[in-house]
C-alpha positions in Angstrom: 45.2 28.0 22.5 41.2 28.5 23.3 38.0 26.8 21.6 34.7 28.5 20.8 31.7 26.1 20.2 28.2 25.7 20.3 26.1 22.2 21.1 23.2 21.3 20.2 20.7 18.5 20.0 19.7 16.9 16.6 16.1 17.0 15.8 16.2 14.3 12.1 19.1 12.1 10.8 19.2 14.5 7.7 22.9 15.5 8.5 23.8 11.8 7.6 22.7 12.6 4.1 24.6 15.7 3.7 27.6 14.7 5.6 30.8 14.7 3.3 32.8 12.3 6.4 32.4 10.2 9.0 34.5 8.4 11.4 34.5 6.1 14.3 35.7 7.6 17.7 36.3 6.0 21.0 38.0 8.2 23.7 38.7 8.2 27.3 39.6 10.2 30.2 43.0 10.0 32.4 41.3 13.2 34.1 37.1 14.4 33.8 37.4 17.1 36.8 35.4 20.1 35.1 38.9 22.7 35.2 41.0 20.2 33.8 39.7 17.1 31.1 42.8 14.9 30.0 41.3 13.3 27.1 42.7 10.2 24.9 41.2 9.4 21.7 41.3 7.7 18.5 39.8 8.7 15.7 39.8 6.6 12.7 43.5 5.6 12.2 45.0 8.5 14.6 45.4 9.4 18.3 44.8 12.2 20.3 46.2 13.4 23.9 44.0 16.5 24.3 43.7 19.2 27.7 40.6 21.0 28.4 39.7 24.0 30.8 36.9 24.7 32.2 34.7 26.6 30.4 33.7 30.6 30.4 30.4 31.6 32.1 28.2 31.1 28.9 30.0 27.9 28.2 31.2 28.5 24.9 34.5 29.3 25.4 37.4 27.3 27.2 40.9 26.1 26.9 41.8 23.4 24.5 45.5 22.0 23.8 45.2 18.6 21.6 48.7 16.6 20.1 48.5 13.9 17.6 50.4 10.5 19.1 50.4 7.6 18.0 48.0 5.0 18.3 49.7 2.5 20.1 50.5 5.0 22.8 46.7 6.3 22.8 46.0 2.2 23.1 48.2 1.5 26.1 47.0 5.5 27.5 43.5 4.1 27.8 44.8 1.5 29.9 44.7 4.0 32.4 41.8 6.0 31.6 39.1 6.3 34.4 36.1 4.1 34.1 33.6 4.8 31.4 34.8 5.2 27.5 32.8 7.2 24.8 32.3 5.5 21.6 30.7 7.4 18.7 30.4 8.0 15.2 31.4 11.3 14.2 30.0 13.3 11.1 30.9 16.0 9.4 28.5 18.0 7.5 28.9 21.3 5.7 26.5 24.9 6.3 27.6 28.2 4.6 31.4 28.4 5.9 30.9 26.5 8.5 31.3 22.8 9.7 29.3 20.8 12.0 30.5 17.9 13.8 27.5 15.7 14.3 28.1 12.9 17.2 26.2 9.6 17.0 26.5 7.6 20.6 26.6 4.6 21.0 26.8 1.8 23.4 25.7 3.3 27.0 24.9 6.8 25.2 22.8 5.5 22.2 20.0 7.7 21.4 21.9 11.0 22.0 23.0 13.0 19.1 24.8 16.6 19.9 26.5 18.7 16.7 28.8 21.1 17.7 30.1 23.8 15.8 33.8 26.0 16.1 33.4 29.3 15.9 35.8 32.3 15.9 33.6 34.6 18.5 30.6 33.0 20.6 28.2 35.5 19.2 29.7 35.0 15.8 26.5 34.3 12.9 26.0 31.1 11.8 23.8 28.9 9.2 21.5 26.9 11.3 20.1 23.5 9.3 16.4 22.5 9.6 17.8 19.6 11.5 19.5 21.4 14.4 17.4 21.3 17.4 17.7 22.7 21.1 20.5 24.2 22.2 22.6 22.6 25.2 25.7 25.0 25.3 27.1 24.9 28.7 25.3 22.0 30.0 27.4 20.2 31.7 25.6 16.7 31.1 26.0 16.9 27.3 30.3 17.1 27.7 31.8 14.0 27.0 33.2 13.8 30.2 30.2 13.8 31.9 28.7 11.3 29.7 31.5 8.7 30.4 30.5 9.0 33.9 26.7 9.4 33.7 25.8 7.4 30.5 22.9 8.6 28.5 20.6 5.5 28.9 20.9 6.3 33.0 19.2 9.6 32.5 15.3 9.7 33.8 
């Protein structure tokens, strides 16, 4: 029940033409504490409840537990969420044996685009497409829970 992922900024929107799927995602946080985030998400026509723990020193690996829930329950849980929501479009892009999830943020986080890749090990080799920019793995300000409280449009 752990996830290992790395995060990158995006240099260009070439990922859109390479994407094989995309879905709108809205999410809120029942708890955005770094030691235990509890997220409610609607992705397309499915609802999810996710609990994440604090990451390791490099920020690549952390506890993650996720269960699918009915969308109606997710909608009801949004009423209990902390202020600030995340709205984004997620593009899925294949690169070799991996799939990048590229999140184009909307609303107060518009202008921010982040790619994530899940790995089996933090040192696993992977292809880096030309549109991939600087790595931001482990930088708290690029976590969705942080962005829900400190939107990108408020950064200096």
